[in-house]
N, C-alpha and C positions, 0 to 999 in steps of 0.2 A: 674171694669175692672181688678184690681189686682187679685181678686178671680178667675176670668175666666182664667187669664194667669197661675196661680198656678195650677188650675184644669187641664188645657191643658198639662202642663208639667208632672203632675202625670200620666195622661193617656198615654202620649207618652212614659214615662219611663216604665210603665207596659207593653205596647205593645212590646217595645224593649226586655224586660226581657223574655216575652213569646216567642218571635222569637228566642232568644238565646237557649231556652230549646227545641225547635222543631227540631227533627232529621229527615233528609231525607235519605232514603235508595233507591238508583236509579239503573239504568241499569248497570252501570259500576261495582257497588257492587255485583249485581246478577251474572254478567259474571265472575268476579274474584272468587266468591264462587263456581260457577259451575266448573271452571277450577281446583280448588283444589279438588272438588268432583270427577272429571274425574281421577285425580291422584290416589285417594282412590279406584276407580273402576279398577285400573290396566292399564289405558291407558298411554302408554309411550310417552314422548316428549311433546312439547308445543301444545296447542289446541286452535284453533280459533273457536269461538262460535257465531252463529246467532240465535236469538230468534224471532219467529214469532207468538207465541201463549202464552197467559197468561199475568198476571200483572207483571210489572217490575219496578214500581215506587211506593214508599210507604212514606207517611208523618206520622211521629211518634211523636205527641206532648208530651212534657215534658219527653222525653226519653233521657237517657244518652248513652246507648249502644244498638246496634242492631245486630242481626245475623240471618242467614237463614239456615235452615236444609232441607235436601232432603231425600226423601224416594221413594221406588217403581220405581227406575230409570230403563228404558229400552233403550238399545242401538241397533240400526239397523246398523250394520257395512257395509252392502251392499249399503244402501241409505245415510249413514252418518247422520241419524236422531236420535233424542232422545226425550223421554218424561220422566217427573219426577214430583212428587208432591213436593211442596215447602211450608214451613211454616216459617213465620216471627216471631221472638221473640224480644220484646223490654224490656230491663232490666230484662231478664230472663222469661218474661211472653209472652205466645203466643197471637198474635194480629190478624194475617191474614193468610189465606191459598190461594194457587193458583196452577194451573197445568200448567207447562211450556212445550212448544213444540218448537223444533228447529232443527238446523243442527250443526254438529261439524266436524272440519277438523284437522287432524294431520298435524302439521307444521314441515318442515324439513329444515336444512341448506343445501343450494344448491349453488354450484359455478357456476356463470353465467358470460358471457363476458360483459365487460363494453363498448365495441365498436364492430363494424363489423370486423370480422377476415376474411381476404381474402383467397381464395384458395391457397394452398401451403405455407402459412405462418406458422411459428412455434409459438405455444402458449407460452406466457411468464406469469410470476406471475402478472405483471402489467396489463395484459389484463383481469384479472378476479377479481371478488369480491363475497363475500358470502352474500346471501340473504335468507330470509325465504320464503318458498313456500308451498302451500298445496300439500300434498303427492299424492292426487288423480289427480293432474295435471301433474304428472311425468309419463313417460313411462318406461317400464322395461329396455330398453336399454339406458336410459339417464345416463350420467356419472356425478355424483354430487361432487366427491372429487377432490380437487385441485391437489393432488399428482398424480392423474390419468390423468390429463390434461396438466400439464406443460411439455413442450418438445415435445408434439405431433404435428403433421402436419395436417392442415386443408385439407380435401378432397374436400370440396366445401366452398362457402361463408357461414360463421356462423353469424347469426344476433345478434346484441346486445340485452342483456336481455332475451334471449331464452335459455332453457336448451340445452346442447350439447349431441348429441347422439353418440353412438359408431360408427355409420355409417358415422359420420361427421369427424372423425379423424383417423389417422393411425400413425405408427412409422415413423419418418422422413426418407424420401428417401435420401440416401447418395451416392448411385451409380445410375447414369442415364443410360438408354439404349444407346448404342453406345460408351460409355466411355471405354478407354483402361485401364485395371487394372493389378496389379501384382497378379498373381496366385501362391499360395504356396502349394506344395504337399510334405508331409512327408512320406518317404518310407524306412523302415528298418534302421532308424537312419539317413538317408540322407534327406536333404531338397532340393527339386527341385523347381525352380521358372521359370515363363514364363510370357510374356505379352499376355493377352487375351482380346477379345472384349466382353463387356457385351451386351447380347441380350435382357435383361429385366431390369427394374428398381428394386432396392432392398434397403430395410432398414437393419440396423444392425441385424444379425442373420437370415435374409431371405436366402432361397435357390434360386439361380438364374441360368439361362442358360448362358453359355459362349461359345465363338467361338475361336478356334485356326485358325487364318487367313491364316496360312501357309498350314496346313493340311486340313482345312475346317471341322475339327472334332468338334462336339458339346459336351460339358461336363457340369457338374453342380458344383457349388461352393457355399460356405456359406460366406456371407458378413461379413468381420471383421471390416473394417473401410472404409473411403472414397476412399481409393486407393488399398485396399487389399481384396482378397477373398481366402478362404481356400478350396482347391479341395477336394471334397467328395470322400471317399474311395469307390471303387467298391465292 
């Protein structure tokens, strides 16, 4: 009985030692190596990779180190597809080859709303957060920079977690149609002021139509602030 117990212990110890020297090279390792290869290929930015063809898991008995090298990589930018030959090395010796096929996506930092932003609300820093998104899911008119969003006014309800389009925002309307404003006109060193009625909404810098309620004459002015417009020279 004692001999059997000693033999069992020796076999268990040998199995444990063998397990410790067995190296696994898996999907995460392949993806990380591919991401580095994409950088070498001149692809800018973070890359998300999906592999749907080829071997991605390797058991390497008695190996201490492993690496994978790629060759003959072909990138289809229109379909976001790639193919490449891959060779696994264990302790510097080639052990396996495979052909990998998959898709790749350029990831971008995009500023997205963390809540629904209602129509006419002014967008604040706390309404936004930066997330990674696949560039192919963005439209040409999507605004991805926080600096281009803060202070803008929502034209319509903007849904949480969705990219914000240029069509969804505008400069804040600070003069509303029907408001009485101070109109300022500079002429030959003189400053002339009058109270006029705004016939249009206007953001700062907008050119809007104004009405002199006494003469019923319509003129144009540039919005300066919430109460002032500058009369345009004729």
